[in-house]
Steps between C-alpha positions, in 0.01 A plus 500: 500500500292811425760722660781324304319541169432872561857540600616356182273740304650790693850376411410477132356846511825629659706326242295637207534857630868467572580382144223702339331197355136551608245221497177536318299458820165490312628165344609351831235268643439284805365146466383348831537125543360269756163464669626664819659791332396825670527690163719771643533826308857571373655826395800624299565830668160678496339292225273214594568195288208359301365164613429238235349150494686389193841597364692391195856395577729362223199415290303319776188644661544452875179538707460557870362154554780331286240311296620631169150510342593817312820354372313187366243728324769719343694195374188347357390823330843559335524140381143495366566813292808343342310184435231710325769665285632156397145385417445798271850491339499133377236348272632159572666380825624144487650259768855643443417872500276525800746359761772723368289817512359397850832431653656821370230762516228386742628268771774732631238746624315226686819376666694816577610490869287193572730415788374814679138511413409162341119485534357306792137614455303226322325749272826674402657158412212416282497839321871472436470153360206618285727716297699198385165311454385769257836504317494129435159532335652718230646182346220361286633137493470462882226753576241237584717285725503519873738767642754247644517318174560826311788583732662159426469541123637857511768398764387784729521423867212631709568824673433330838783258411729788394455674838583180695800445279611858541477481876720185505760665272514805723555280810776316327669820407468644850637192671778448238589873517393552140343834596646769720283452813565375847346148511459494879267800477263294298538139622622291792633158409383182676770364725343175612716199411178292457374713217429291197567611142746759389755689712356848437164467671360809646307565822152642444435800726172547684252697286158591619364753259417409141735774367794360707431141388517614137821705548789360287716388791208289640301372196802344337607277796274198440566481129878539542530241780300252293749510211733198458882523553549445123336840427637691796862386429509650148842662439358803315183697465436370145550144618257565793233641262533188266487255797210681656296487178573129465392436861175697457438401139150363573397826674625744239157548329261447791321770687491514879350809645634576851272597791 
């Protein structure tokens, strides 16, 4: 694999020289993944590529351990700054205004690319939920109520629930070809005729490490297989969302922190 990667870098260098489109080699970095990685040094021509432990790709901070702690911290920081601006900009925030502002301006930063990095560290999950907890306290009429009760009044599902829901929606889209991905690369369907429940049950792959157990294609299996046929057989994505919310209606405002 090392030789293949270096060969690819050499081919890229040849291409850039042939077409006179040079790479900025100082901005090209190497991110080593895996505990058994030998951390080989790579070159583009005579320039040694810089090694890094965290790199931002399409707005997501990817670290060498795939734990996404930096991504969680960045999302929390950005969402908290926006929440602070909202607090300073409004003298009165009522039960109608807060949900609108939070959904439009704060929550997107906490949920961006959750399918990829959705926090599995307990502390990160608590810190992310804490942003919404602080937001609900801005409404004076519910400030002194318990958090879950504030969520019900404001009709704001917990962020834990939102991540579960988002995972199920993505699985539905992958299996129903609602997104341009090759489903067999993510999932293997259960073929046993004795399988109870719906007809789109998935096989759960063996996962030893915590990182692997929390990868999207593994962590969603149990939740997906437990859904009833009435939800899975939804004819459209909007129908699936509505049926899923009805099925999980009693869990929408509860908090369950994963291990």
